[in-house]
N, C-alpha and C positions, 0 to 999 in steps of 0.2 A: 545507639541511639543518640540523635542531632542535640548539638547542644547550643547556646549562643555565651561569645566571650562577657556578655553583661548580664546574664545571669536571666534573661528575658525570656517567655515564653515566645514559639513561633505561631505566627497570626492563626488563626483555626476559623470556621461556619461558626456564626449563632449558634446558639438551642444546642450545645454541647452536653449529652448528657451522661451520667453514670451508667456502667456497663454497656450502654449500647454506641456511645463515643459520638460520631457525626454520621451515626446512620442514616438517622431518619431527613437530612438534606443531601443526599444522593441520588440521583435515579438512574436506578441499577442499567436500564436502557440506553440512558446517553449520560455515561459516564465524565466522557471529555468535554461533554458540551456543557455541563455542569461545574467539571472545572472551572472552564473559559469564564463562564461567570462570578466565581467564586475570585478568580488572580484578578478581575476587575476590579473588585471590592476590597479583597484584601492586599494586594500587592503583588511583588516578584517572587514571592517566597511564601508558601502558607503551608499547614498539615493540616491534613484528615484523618481523622481516628476511624476505623471501621472496627468496632467494640474496641479490642485492644490491639490492633494493627496498624500501625501510622504509616502514611503516605506523605514522603514530602515532594510537594509540587512547585515546579521552577517554569517562570515566563518571562522573568526580564532577561534581556539582552545581554547585559553584562554578568551576571551570572550564571546562564547558560556556558557564555566563551570561556567562564573559567570551568566549569565541567567537564567540558568538550577537550580539555588539555589532558593529552595521551598519556602524558607522565604522569598524573594525579589519579585521574580517572580511565577505567574503561567501562564498557558493556556490562548492562547487568541483566540479567533473561529475569524480566520482570512476572507478576503474579500471573497476568495476562498470558504471557507465551509459556510461562510453566506448563499453565494446562492445555496447549497445544503439542506438550512435548508425547504424552500418548500417542500422538496421531504420528507425528514428526522427528521424534527424540533428538539425536546427534546430528538431526541437518542444518543447513548454513544458519538457519534464522535461530534455530529453537534451543542450538549446541549451547554448554557451558564453555567458558573463555577456556578453561584447562582440559578438555575433551581434545584429543589428538584428532579426531577423525574432525575437526573445525578447518585446521591448519591444513591435513591434508586434502580432503574434497577442495578447499578453497583453491588450492598450488594447482590441480588438477582441472576443475572448472574453469578458473580465471580466462585461461586462452580464448573460452565457449563464446567470449561476449568481449573479444577483439573487433575492430573494424573486418578484419580479413572473416571473422566468422560471423558478423552480422551479414556481411551482403548474400553468406550463404542461404541465411535465414529470409532475405527479403522477398524473393518469387513466394517463398508460402505464404508471408504474411498477407501479398497481392493478391494471392488468391484468395486466400480467407475472407478479406476486404472486400472483394467481388461477390462472396457469397454472402457478407450481409447487404450488402447494394442491392442484391435480386432479391434477399427475402425482403428489403424495403418495398421496393419494388412491388412485390405481388400484396404488400397490403397498403399500397399507396390509396389515399380516404378515408383509411382509418386509423385508429390512434396506434403506436405503438408502442411497448414498456420498454424504455429504454435502458435501464439498469439490467434488467433481464437480458436484453439484446447484445448488453457489451460485456456481461457477465460470458455470454456464448461466445462472443467473438472473442475475447483474451482466454479462454480457455482452452478452444481449440488453436491459436496462435502458439503456446507455449506447447499443448499438447504433442502438433503436428513438426514444428521445430525443433525442440525439444527431445522428442520420444519416437516420431512417426507412427503416431497412434490418433485416432480422430475417435470422438463421442456424436458426430453426424449430429453435429448443433442445429444445422439449417436445414437439415433433410430429414426430422423426424418431427412428427407432432408433437410428440411429449417431450421430457425433459428426461436424460438419460439417468439410469439410478446412481451412478458414480456420482452425478453432478446433486444430485438429489440430498444423497448422504453426505456430503461434502458439504453442503449450505446449513443443513441441518443439523451438524457438526458444529458450524462456527458460530450460529447462532444460539446454541446452546451454549457453548464455551463464552459467548461474550455476554449472557445475562445472569451465567453464574460465578462471573471473575469478581464483583465487588460484594458478595454473599459472605458473611462469616461461614469457616470450614462447618460448623455447628449444622448452620441451616442446608447447606448445600447437601450436607446427610441427610435431612431428614423431611425436605421440604423438596417434590417432583422425582421419587423414586421411579415412577415411569418412564419418563425422559431420560435419567440416568443408563436406565438398564437399554432404552433406543440407542442412548448412543454409545453404548461398549459394542452395539451392533454393527452399528456405523463404521465406528472404527475397525471394525474387526474386518467388516466388505471391502472398506476403499484399500486398506491394505491388500488384501486377496486379489483385488483387480489389478494393484501393481507388480505383485507377485507375480501376476500370470503374465504382464506384459514383458519383464524380464526374462521369463523362461523364455517365452518365446523367440525373443530377441537372441538368446545364449545356442538357440538351434540352427541361426543364420548365418552367414558368411559375415564376417565382420567387417571387409572392406565395402561392404552395400552403403552401408551408413557412415553418415559425418554430421551429427548431432551430439548432443549433449547426453544421451546414454550411450552411444559408444563410445565418448571420453571416458565414462565412468567405469566402463565395464572392460576396456584394454590399455587405459592411458595410466601409468606409472605414476605415482607423488616423484616430481624430479628432485625430492630431496632422501627419502626411505628410499626409493624404489618400488615401493610396494601399490599394491591395487586398493582400490576401497573393497570392503567385504561387502556381500550382496542386501544383508541389512541395513546397511550403511547408503546403499545407493537405493535402496525402496525410502527411505528417509529424503532422500536430496529430490526425488521425483516429488513426493508429497509437500518435499517444501518448496519446490518450484509451481506445483496445481495449486496450493492453497495460497502462497505469497507473492506469486508474479501473476495469476489472474486477477485476485480481488482488487492490487492496488491500481494497476492500468483501467480495470472496467470502473472503477471510480472515478478515476480523472478523467474518462472521455463522458459518461454520464455527468458529471458536473461542467463541465467543458460545453457540452450539447444545450443544457439549459440556459447558460450563459451567454452561448449566442443566438440563442430563439428568443430569449429575451432581450437582446442587444442587436435588433437586427442593423447597426448600423458598423458594428464589429464584426458581422456575419457578413458586410458585406465590403468590408477592408479584405478579410480572411478571403473569399471568392478573388476579388481581383487576384489576389498575388497568385492564385491556382489559374485565373486564367491567362492572367500575361505569358503565363510560362507555357499552359497548353490552350493554345487560342484555337484549337479543333476539336476542342470538348473532351478528348479521350485522355484523362487524367490516368488508365491502366498501364499509360505507358512510361511513368514514372519507374527513372531509374534510383537505385541506392542512394546515388549521391546527392538529388534532386531534393531529397528528404531534408536534408541537411540544408539547404536554402531556401525554404520555405522560414524565414526568419518571423514572420508576423505569428504563421501560426505555432511557431516556437515557443514567441510571448502568453499567447495563449495559454496554452500547455504551463508556462511557468506562475501565469496568474492563476488561473484553477487551481494550481498545488500551494498557490501561499496561503488563496482565502481557505483554502479547504484541502489541506497536506492528508492523504487516503490515509496515511499511516499518522494520526494525529499527534504522537509523541514516542519518546525512546526512555528505555531507562541506564544510567548512568551509576556508577558505584566507585567510591572511594577505593583507589589500591592500598595508600596510608593513610596516618592521620593527616587531614588538609585544614584549611579554613577558608570560606569563597564570603565575596562579601564585606571582607574586613571583619565578620563578627559570628559567622555560620561555624559551628567546629562540628566535622564528621571524622568518626573513627574509620579503620578499615573495615570493609564490608557494608557502613552504610550507603545507603542509595536513595535516589531520586527520581523523579517523573518529570521530563522534559515535554512539558506543554507548547507543542509548535503550534498548536493550534490557534495561542493567545500568542504568541511569541512571533507568528507571521501579521499578527493584527496590530503589534503595540504603535502607540505614539509615531514612534520614530519612523516609519514606513510614508509620514504624513497625513494630514487633516484630513485627506480620503482615503485611509487605509481599510475603511471597510465596502469601497466600492469594487468593482471587477474594472480594470483599466491596462490592458496587454500591455501599452506603451509605458507602463510605470518600468518593466523592465528595458527599456531602450538606453543604451550605454549612457547617453549623455546626462540619463535621468538615475540610473543608479549610481553612480560614481561618486556624488557628492555624501550619500547614506552606505555606502557599499560597507565602509568600516564598524556604521553601527549597529545595525540589523543582522538579525537571524534568518536564514531561509536553509533550513533543512529539512525537506521532505523526504529523503531516504537516508536520515539519518547520519550519522556521523562517525571518524574514527574508521579505522580499521575492520570493524563490524558493518560499515556502512552497507547498503545493497548492492550486491554485486550486478545486480542488473539492470541497474540505472540508463544506460542507452539503450539497450534493448527496450524496455518502458518508454523510453520518448519517442525512438521509433516507429514503436508497432503504435503509439495513440496518435501521432502527428500522421504519420498514412493513414490510418482508418479516418481523423477529421478531413482529411483530402478528399480520399473519395467521396465521402458523404455530401461535404458541403460543394462540393461540384457536381454530384448529381440532383441533391434536394434540396428545397428550400423548407424550413421548420414551421409550423405552426403549433404555436405553446396555446396550452389551453388559460385562458385567461383568470378562470377560478384556482390556478394552481397556486398556491405559497410554498417555498422550499421548505421541505423538512429533511432533515439529516438525520437519516438511519445509523445504528454505531452496530457493524459487528465484525468485530477486529479492527475493520478498516471502515473508512466513513460513505455514504452514499445516499444519493438524493433519494427519497423515500415517495414512491406512487408516482413519481417521474413518467410522462406521456404526452410524447409531441406526433403530431400528424404530417408526416414529411410527403412534401410535394415536388414532382417533376418539373426541373429549371428547363425553361426553353431550348 
């Protein structure tokens, strides 16, 4: 139980009720956006009580800096991620700190995200991006469902580069059953994460039964992928699955067991595609609604490829697209796709000079608000890629929090992978199309473990 050295209670939302706590003031469909509003009213730290289940939310840069200290704090597998454990168990994202497979898998998989490994994925990413472009060309003049197509693209990228598997996302008219089951499962988890356990057991039994069937199905599909791979010549593949099946842990000499390999694949498919897809969708929204920013990004591309053939982009070219990188960074600032992360006290500690935590106490770091803190400047709510120019970042660098990929030892292992695929996809799309926005559209943000723009549609027009 978090206490204060002064004996005062933590700030909390108004209208707290006996038995229910703050249950009536949370929108279960948009919990982090609700918390962002609360943080602006209640300050850099506050408590939300769901029945008798307390959650401490931290959004102030100074307090976040303290809970990011790896000497006294560590990752906490929060309630939302515990609900992912029936799917991915001790995968990299959902493993508990003391589960040995996390460290083992991290040591085995880390080389799969080095610069050398990324070079090996580049051509596959380009091929997939070209399929996305071709799909949009076939719909020219019509509206495209941006979040859906970005999900298709990023799911194909991780499946092809990681496991040499395809869902035929741009060749089939319907959605692959695996994708349907996975997306349905993520929606179920998100909508139930803020309900008290008693309500989870008594409401939505039909949906709970469907969720169990979905979990069984996605595991079966992945098991079939592993089974097929084990019958093939191991020397014919050089991807993440090959590493997991053939590379021993450099410390213990042990291979990952088959169940953990499945858990890692599911982790990459869930966490590795949802995050990048959300970044792309938000970035396209801002590029469509800010034509002057889109023009700068296209100018960067046209300067490098005046002949118009962006498909000739090389691996090293992606890192040189500095304006596009700033577009991605600014997108992640305003809408960090994973809008927060959990931290747990390793020992008794005090933050902010008065908030006392016992070992095992935890907080939710709300990056969604921290990335909009006034320390970013008076225009913190505006989309401005040049905010990330070195000369603009330097004066505020020490005082801001920018953590779109988490923090510490348990930060996202695929950060560079995500940057590469998102910048690459934006390069392909911007170079080929102008984007017509729907003037009636107002940005609504959907929460489904990660964030994404709800109902976003654009009309792509081929550039001359």
